[in-house]
C-alpha positions as YAML, in Angstrom:
chain: A
units: angstrom
residues:
- id: 1
  name: MET
  ca: [0.02, 17.65, -25.75]
- id: 2
  name: ARG
  ca: [-2.76, 16.50, -23.42]
- id: 3
  name: THR
  ca: [-4.42, 13.21, -24.32]
- id: 4
  name: SER
  ca: [-8.09, 13.45, -25.20]
- id: 5
  name: ARG
  ca: [-10.48, 12.73, -22.35]
- id: 6
  name: ARG
  ca: [-13.18, 11.18, -24.54]
- id: 7
  name: ALA
  ca: [-14.60, 7.83, -23.62]
- id: 8
  name: LEU
  ca: [-12.01, 5.09, -24.02]
- id: 9
  name: LEU
  ca: [-13.23, 2.33, -26.24]
- id: 10
  name: PRO
  ca: [-11.22, -0.69, -27.47]
- id: 11
  name: GLY
  ca: [-12.01, 0.32, -31.06]
- id: 12
  name: ASN
  ca: [-10.08, 3.58, -30.54]
- id: 13
  name: HIS
  ca: [-6.77, 1.82, -30.04]
- id: 14
  name: LYS
  ca: [-4.42, -0.11, -32.35]
- id: 15
  name: PRO
  ca: [-3.38, -2.87, -32.33]
- id: 16
  name: HIS
  ca: [-6.19, -4.84, -30.71]
- id: 17
  name: GLY
  ca: [-5.78, -8.01, -28.64]
- id: 18
  name: VAL
  ca: [-2.75, -9.09, -26.62]
- id: 19
  name: ASN
  ca: [0.54, -7.32, -27.17]
- id: 20
  name: VAL
  ca: [3.99, -7.62, -25.63]
- id: 21
  name: SER
  ca: [6.57, -4.85, -25.61]
- id: 22
  name: ARG
  ca: [9.69, -3.60, -23.92]
- id: 23
  name: ALA
  ca: [8.90, 0.08, -23.31]
- id: 24
  name: CYS
  ca: [12.02, 1.74, -21.91]
- id: 25
  name: PHE
  ca: [11.29, 1.13, -18.22]
- id: 26
  name: ALA
  ca: [14.09, 2.33, -15.96]
- id: 27
  name: ASP
  ca: [15.52, 0.30, -13.08]
- id: 28
  name: VAL
  ca: [14.71, 3.26, -10.76]
- id: 29
  name: GLU
  ca: [10.99, 2.90, -11.61]
- id: 30
  name: ILE
  ca: [10.99, -0.87, -11.10]
- id: 31
  name: GLU
  ca: [13.01, -0.75, -7.90]
- id: 32
  name: HIS
  ca: [10.83, 2.05, -6.54]
- id: 33
  name: LEU
  ca: [7.65, 0.02, -7.12]
- id: 34
  name: ILE
  ca: [9.05, -3.02, -5.34]
- id: 35
  name: THR
  ca: [10.53, -1.05, -2.41]
- id: 36
  name: THR
  ca: [7.35, 1.03, -1.95]
- id: 37
  name: ALA
  ca: [5.06, -2.02, -2.11]
- id: 38
  name: SER
  ca: [7.16, -4.34, 0.10]
- id: 39
  name: GLY
  ca: [5.90, -2.87, 3.37]
- id: 40
  name: HIS
  ca: [2.24, -2.99, 2.32]
- id: 41
  name: LEU
  ca: [1.72, -6.46, 0.93]
- id: 42
  name: GLY
  ca: [-1.34, -8.41, 1.98]
- id: 43
  name: ARG
  ca: [-3.21, -11.54, 0.81]
- id: 44
  name: ALA
  ca: [-4.87, -10.89, -2.54]
- id: 45
  name: ARG
  ca: [-8.68, -10.88, -2.66]
- id: 46
  name: VAL
  ca: [-11.17, -11.67, -5.43]
- id: 47
  name: SER
  ca: [-14.36, -9.92, -6.49]
- id: 48
  name: ASP
  ca: [-17.57, -11.22, -4.96]
- id: 49
  name: THR
  ca: [-19.27, -13.22, -7.70]
- id: 50
  name: VAL
  ca: [-21.54, -16.29, -7.69]
- id: 51
  name: ALA
  ca: [-18.79, -18.30, -9.32]
- id: 52
  name: SER
  ca: [-16.32, -17.42, -6.54]
- id: 53
  name: GLN
  ca: [-18.59, -18.21, -3.57]
- id: 54
  name: ALA
  ca: [-17.51, -21.81, -3.19]
- id: 55
  name: THR
  ca: [-13.79, -20.84, -3.07]
- id: 56
  name: LYS
  ca: [-13.96, -17.85, -0.74]
- id: 57
  name: VAL
  ca: [-13.46, -17.40, 2.93]
- id: 58
  name: PRO
  ca: [-14.51, -14.29, 4.96]
- id: 59
  name: GLY
  ca: [-12.67, -11.18, 3.83]
- id: 60
  name: GLY
  ca: [-12.69, -12.06, 0.11]
- id: 61
  name: GLU
  ca: [-9.79, -14.45, 0.11]
- id: 62
  name: SER
  ca: [-9.98, -17.40, -2.27]
- id: 63
  name: ASN
  ca: [-7.93, -20.52, -2.99]
- id: 64
  name: THR
  ca: [-8.12, -19.51, -6.67]
- id: 65
  name: ARG
  ca: [-5.77, -16.59, -5.90]
- id: 66
  name: THR
  ca: [-3.00, -17.17, -3.39]
- id: 67
  name: ASN
  ca: [-0.49, -14.34, -4.14]
- id: 68
  name: SER
  ca: [0.02, -11.05, -2.30]
- id: 69
  name: VAL
  ca: [-0.78, -7.51, -3.46]
- id: 70
  name: ALA
  ca: [-0.21, -3.85, -2.49]
- id: 71
  name: TRP
  ca: [-2.14, -0.86, -3.82]
- id: 72
  name: LEU
  ca: [-0.01, 2.24, -4.48]
- id: 73
  name: THR
  ca: [-1.74, 5.55, -5.07]
- id: 74
  name: GLY
  ca: [1.20, 7.32, -6.73]
- id: 75
  name: CYS
  ca: [-0.35, 10.67, -5.97]
- id: 76
  name: GLY
  ca: [2.42, 13.18, -5.22]
- id: 77
  name: ASP
  ca: [5.15, 10.53, -5.94]
- id: 78
  name: PRO
  ca: [7.23, 11.91, -8.84]
- id: 79
  name: ILE
  ca: [8.51, 8.50, -9.95]
- id: 80
  name: LEU
  ca: [5.11, 6.80, -9.89]
- id: 81
  name: GLU
  ca: [3.35, 9.75, -11.55]
- id: 82
  name: ALA
  ca: [5.93, 9.77, -14.38]
- id: 83
  name: LEU
  ca: [5.54, 6.00, -14.75]
- id: 84
  name: GLU
  ca: [1.81, 6.41, -14.91]
- id: 85
  name: ASP
  ca: [2.25, 8.99, -17.70]
- id: 86
  name: LYS
  ca: [4.57, 6.66, -19.58]
- id: 87
  name: LEU
  ca: [2.06, 3.78, -19.40]
- id: 88
  name: CYS
  ca: [-0.84, 5.97, -20.44]
- id: 89
  name: ASP
  ca: [1.14, 7.27, -23.39]
- id: 90
  name: ILE
  ca: [1.62, 3.73, -24.65]
- id: 91
  name: VAL
  ca: [-2.15, 3.02, -24.82]
- id: 92
  name: GLY
  ca: [-3.32, 6.57, -25.47]
- id: 93
  name: CYS
  ca: [-5.38, 7.31, -22.31]
- id: 94
  name: PRO
  ca: [-5.43, 10.07, -19.68]
- id: 95
  name: PRO
  ca: [-3.99, 9.04, -16.26]
- id: 96
  name: GLU
  ca: [-7.25, 9.98, -14.51]
- id: 97
  name: ASN
  ca: [-8.94, 7.04, -16.33]
- id: 98
  name: THR
  ca: [-6.69, 4.55, -14.60]
- id: 99
  name: GLU
  ca: [-6.87, 2.69, -11.33]
- id: 100
  name: GLU
  ca: [-4.03, 2.96, -8.86]
- id: 101
  name: PHE
  ca: [-1.00, 0.67, -9.21]
- id: 102
  name: GLN
  ca: [-1.61, -2.89, -8.00]
- id: 103
  name: VAL
  ca: [1.77, -4.43, -7.23]
- id: 104
  name: ILE
  ca: [1.56, -8.25, -7.17]
- id: 105
  name: TYR
  ca: [4.02, -10.72, -5.57]
- id: 106
  name: TYR
  ca: [4.14, -14.47, -5.90]
- id: 107
  name: GLU
  ca: [6.23, -16.93, -3.88]
- id: 108
  name: LYS
  ca: [6.72, -20.63, -4.83]
- id: 109
  name: ASN
  ca: [3.48, -22.45, -5.68]
- id: 110
  name: GLN
  ca: [1.33, -19.27, -5.53]
- id: 111
  name: GLU
  ca: [-0.97, -18.56, -8.41]
- id: 112
  name: TYR
  ca: [-4.07, -16.85, -9.75]
- id: 113
  name: ARG
  ca: [-6.26, -19.26, -11.64]
- id: 114
  name: PRO
  ca: [-8.06, -18.32, -14.90]
- id: 115
  name: HIS
  ca: [-10.18, -15.22, -14.50]
- id: 116
  name: TYR
  ca: [-11.32, -11.99, -16.21]
- id: 117
  name: ASP
  ca: [-10.24, -8.58, -15.13]
- id: 118
  name: SER
  ca: [-13.46, -6.99, -16.43]
- id: 119
  name: TYR
  ca: [-17.11, -7.28, -15.50]
- id: 120
  name: ASP
  ca: [-20.33, -8.33, -17.19]
- id: 121
  name: MET
  ca: [-22.40, -5.11, -17.13]
- id: 122
  name: ARG
  ca: [-25.59, -7.01, -17.92]
- id: 123
  name: ASN
  ca: [-25.88, -8.29, -14.39]
- id: 124
  name: GLU
  ca: [-26.07, -6.67, -10.96]
- id: 125
  name: HIS
  ca: [-22.60, -7.63, -9.84]
- id: 126
  name: GLY
  ca: [-21.06, -6.10, -12.95]
- id: 127
  name: GLN
  ca: [-23.07, -2.96, -12.68]
- id: 128
  name: LEU
  ca: [-22.10, -2.50, -9.00]
- id: 129
  name: ASN
  ca: [-18.41, -2.87, -9.80]
- id: 130
  name: THR
  ca: [-18.58, -0.40, -12.68]
- id: 131
  name: VAL
  ca: [-20.49, 2.49, -11.12]
- id: 132
  name: ARG
  ca: [-17.24, 4.37, -10.53]
- id: 133
  name: GLY
  ca: [-15.21, 4.66, -13.73]
- id: 134
  name: GLY
  ca: [-17.12, 2.12, -15.85]
- id: 135
  name: ASN
  ca: [-15.57, -1.18, -16.94]
- id: 136
  name: ARG
  ca: [-11.92, -2.21, -17.11]
- id: 137
  name: LEU
  ca: [-11.13, -1.78, -20.80]
- id: 138
  name: ILE
  ca: [-7.45, -2.47, -20.85]
- id: 139
  name: THR
  ca: [-5.01, -4.31, -18.65]
- id: 140
  name: MET
  ca: [-1.34, -3.29, -18.57]
- id: 141
  name: LEU
  ca: [0.80, -5.79, -16.77]
- id: 142
  name: LEU
  ca: [4.45, -4.88, -16.24]
- id: 143
  name: TYR
  ca: [6.81, -7.61, -15.00]
- id: 144
  name: LEU
  ca: [9.19, -6.28, -12.38]
- id: 145
  name: SER
  ca: [11.43, -9.36, -12.11]
- id: 146
  name: ASP
  ca: [12.53, -12.43, -13.95]
- id: 147
  name: VAL
  ca: [11.17, -15.74, -12.62]
- id: 148
  name: GLU
  ca: [13.46, -18.70, -12.34]
- id: 149
  name: GLU
  ca: [10.75, -21.18, -13.43]
- id: 150
  name: GLY
  ca: [6.98, -20.79, -13.96]
- id: 151
  name: GLY
  ca: [5.03, -17.65, -13.17]
- id: 152
  name: GLY
  ca: [3.96, -16.81, -16.67]
- id: 153
  name: THR
  ca: [0.63, -15.37, -17.78]
- id: 154
  name: SER
  ca: [-1.48, -17.87, -19.72]
- id: 155
  name: PHE
  ca: [-4.45, -17.34, -21.97]
- id: 156
  name: PRO
  ca: [-6.23, -20.71, -22.01]
- id: 157
  name: ASN
  ca: [-8.66, -19.85, -24.82]
- id: 158
  name: LEU
  ca: [-5.72, -19.01, -27.02]
- id: 159
  name: GLY
  ca: [-3.25, -21.69, -26.02]
- id: 160
  name: LEU
  ca: [-0.70, -18.95, -25.25]
- id: 161
  name: THR
  ca: [1.70, -18.30, -22.30]
- id: 162
  name: VAL
  ca: [3.70, -15.08, -21.92]
- id: 163
  name: GLN
  ca: [6.78, -15.66, -19.75]
- id: 164
  name: ALA
  ca: [7.55, -13.18, -17.00]
- id: 165
  name: LYS
  ca: [10.62, -11.15, -17.87]
- id: 166
  name: LYS
  ca: [11.78, -8.01, -16.09]
- id: 167
  name: GLY
  ca: [10.79, -4.88, -18.03]
- id: 168
  name: ARG
  ca: [8.35, -6.73, -20.31]
- id: 169
  name: LEU
  ca: [4.95, -5.05, -20.66]
- id: 170
  name: LEU
  ca: [1.86, -7.13, -21.46]
- id: 171
  name: VAL
  ca: [-1.17, -5.18, -22.73]
- id: 172
  name: PHE
  ca: [-4.53, -6.74, -23.60]
- id: 173
  name: TYR
  ca: [-8.06, -5.67, -24.19]
- id: 174
  name: ASN
  ca: [-10.61, -7.00, -21.73]
- id: 175
  name: VAL
  ca: [-14.10, -6.36, -23.18]
- id: 176
  name: ARG
  ca: [-16.48, -6.34, -26.10]
- id: 177
  name: PRO
  ca: [-19.45, -3.97, -26.35]
- id: 178
  name: VAL
  ca: [-23.06, -5.18, -25.97]
- id: 179
  name: ALA
  ca: [-26.55, -3.72, -26.10]
- id: 180
  name: CYS
  ca: [-28.05, -3.40, -22.67]
- id: 181
  name: PRO
  ca: [-31.10, -1.57, -21.33]
- id: 182
  name: GLY
  ca: [-30.14, 1.64, -19.53]
- id: 183
  name: PHE
  ca: [-26.84, 2.01, -21.33]
- id: 184
  name: TYR
  ca: [-25.96, 4.09, -24.36]
- id: 185
  name: PRO
  ca: [-23.76, 2.90, -27.21]
- id: 186
  name: ASP
  ca: [-20.42, 4.42, -28.25]
- id: 187
  name: GLY
  ca: [-19.94, 6.60, -25.18]
- id: 188
  name: PRO
  ca: [-18.88, 6.58, -21.55]
- id: 189
  name: ALA
  ca: [-22.04, 4.65, -20.61]
- id: 190
  name: GLN
  ca: [-21.52, 1.84, -23.18]
- id: 191
  name: ALA
  ca: [-22.12, -1.57, -21.69]
- id: 192
  name: TYR
  ca: [-19.37, -4.16, -21.96]
- id: 193
  name: VAL
  ca: [-18.89, -7.85, -21.23]
- id: 194
  name: PRO
  ca: [-15.67, -9.79, -20.81]
- id: 195
  name: GLU
  ca: [-13.79, -10.65, -24.05]
- id: 196
  name: PRO
  ca: [-13.37, -14.47, -24.04]
- id: 197
  name: ASN
  ca: [-9.82, -14.17, -25.37]
- id: 198
  name: ALA
  ca: [-8.90, -12.10, -22.34]
- id: 199
  name: LEU
  ca: [-9.40, -15.02, -19.90]
- id: 200
  name: HIS
  ca: [-5.99, -15.37, -18.27]
- id: 201
  name: SER
  ca: [-4.11, -16.80, -15.33]
- id: 202
  name: GLY
  ca: [-1.09, -16.01, -13.25]
- id: 203
  name: ASP
  ca: [0.63, -19.41, -13.43]
- id: 204
  name: PRO
  ca: [2.21, -21.03, -10.34]
- id: 205
  name: VAL
  ca: [5.68, -20.04, -9.56]
- id: 206
  name: ILE
  ca: [7.79, -23.19, -9.62]
- id: 207
  name: ALA
  ca: [11.15, -21.72, -8.56]
- id: 208
  name: GLY
  ca: [12.07, -18.24, -7.41]
- id: 209
  name: THR
  ca: [9.66, -15.35, -6.84]
- id: 210
  name: LYS
  ca: [7.67, -13.06, -9.11]
- id: 211
  name: TRP
  ca: [7.04, -9.31, -8.95]
- id: 212
  name: ALA
  ca: [4.72, -7.45, -11.31]
- id: 213
  name: VAL
  ca: [2.33, -4.50, -11.37]
- id: 214
  name: ASN
  ca: [-1.17, -4.12, -12.84]
- id: 215
  name: LYS
  ca: [-2.50, -0.87, -14.31]
- id: 216
  name: TRP
  ca: [-6.15, -0.92, -15.38]
- id: 217
  name: VAL
  ca: [-7.79, 1.56, -17.76]
- id: 218
  name: ARG
  ca: [-11.44, 2.32, -17.15]
- id: 219
  name: GLN
  ca: [-14.10, 3.97, -19.33]
- id: 220
  name: ARG
  ca: [-14.32, 7.15, -17.32]
- id: 221
  name: GLU
  ca: [-12.34, 9.13, -14.79]
- id: 222
  name: MET
  ca: [-11.36, 7.33, -11.61]
- id: 223
  name: LYS
  ca: [-9.53, 10.29, -9.98]
- id: 224
  name: PRO
  ca: [-9.00, 13.97, -10.46]
- id: 225
  name: PRO
  ca: [-6.69, 15.15, -13.31]
- id: 226
  name: ARG
  ca: [-3.18, 16.20, -12.26]
- id: 227
  name: PRO
  ca: [-0.30, 18.03, -13.99]
- id: 228
  name: ARG
  ca: [1.81, 15.81, -16.21]
- id: 229
  name: ARG
  ca: [5.17, 14.70, -14.82]
- id: 230
  name: LEU
  ca: [8.40, 14.56, -16.68]
- id: 231
  name: PRO
  ca: [10.10, 11.15, -16.80]
- id: 232
  name: PRO
  ca: [12.13, 10.45, -13.60]
- id: 233
  name: PRO
  ca: [15.96, 10.43, -13.69]
- id: 234
  name: GLY
  ca: [17.31, 7.41, -15.55]
- id: 235
  name: ALA
  ca: [14.19, 6.96, -17.65]
- id: 236
  name: ASP
  ca: [14.08, 7.43, -21.44]
- id: 237
  name: VAL
  ca: [12.52, 10.81, -22.22]
- id: 238
  name: ASP
  ca: [10.63, 9.36, -25.16]
- id: 239
  name: ALA
  ca: [7.89, 7.45, -23.30]
- id: 240
  name: SER
  ca: [6.31, 6.25, -26.52]
- id: 241
  name: ALA
  ca: [9.35, 4.48, -27.79]
- id: 242
  name: HIS
  ca: [8.91, 0.78, -27.40]
- id: 243
  name: SER
  ca: [9.65, -2.29, -29.39]
- id: 244
  name: THR
  ca: [7.38, -5.30, -29.84]
- id: 245
  name: ASP
  ca: [8.89, -8.70, -28.87]
- id: 246
  name: ALA
  ca: [9.09, -11.26, -31.63]
- id: 247
  name: LEU
  ca: [5.81, -12.97, -30.86]
- id: 248
  name: ASP
  ca: [2.87, -13.47, -33.19]
- id: 249
  name: PHE
  ca: [-0.37, -12.09, -31.70]
- id: 250
  name: SER
  ca: [-2.25, -11.67, -34.97]
- id: 251
  name: LYS
  ca: [-4.94, -14.17, -33.95]
- id: 252
  name: LEU
  ca: [-5.70, -12.34, -30.74]
- id: 253
  name: ALA
  ca: [-7.93, -9.59, -32.11]
- id: 254
  name: VAL
  ca: [-10.75, -8.58, -29.81]
- id: 255
  name: GLY
  ca: [-14.06, -9.75, -31.10]
- id: 256
  name: SER
  ca: [-12.50, -12.19, -33.53]
- id: 257
  name: GLY
  ca: [-13.73, -15.22, -31.61]
- id: 258
  name: ALA
  ca: [-10.38, -16.88, -32.25]
...
């Protein structure tokens, strides 16, 4: 059954906050992401904000983010389209509301210091970055490799670090709604600001390397709808079957101020 294409709001999804699961990801999916991205890696860039100006060099590079990335469209790729369907089933969103896959790679000592994935739609920078698709409501971060030491994802406002582990999926909600002139509540034009609990970092890799992939869910469509793909060979046909790791995230509810 096709997922509803109504506006995606954090309040429409349960549970809220930061969640960790192992969601039946097949080796063929993980290996395909790494193999496809390997030939397209480049230095990661950061969004142009006032806060980032002192750390940036021409081209958007910053010493706050030293890892490499590759963007993969997935369009027409049966493995990536099926993986996109699987991820979207987990959070209950249509694939067209997601950005393309951002594969990330860290070598020793590389990191991404504390940052938000979302934008403050009350200011010009936030509004410019949300014209297409609206704000980033949800982050799905799938770890594609184990890391010998370091390389976790830390939430400094929560005193929490999630260790990188191959096949582990980290899902968290990025925003909270606000009233803002020119925007309309409870719809695809709702204004959002970053959720303080969603401040996070990609911690330095101390030993080994780290592979992972980001998938961001936006308020509105980012690309044309496409036919749904069946899971690729080797993947579990029940894309919604996933088990939560034994970690307590009860205090991480969006809007709780915890």
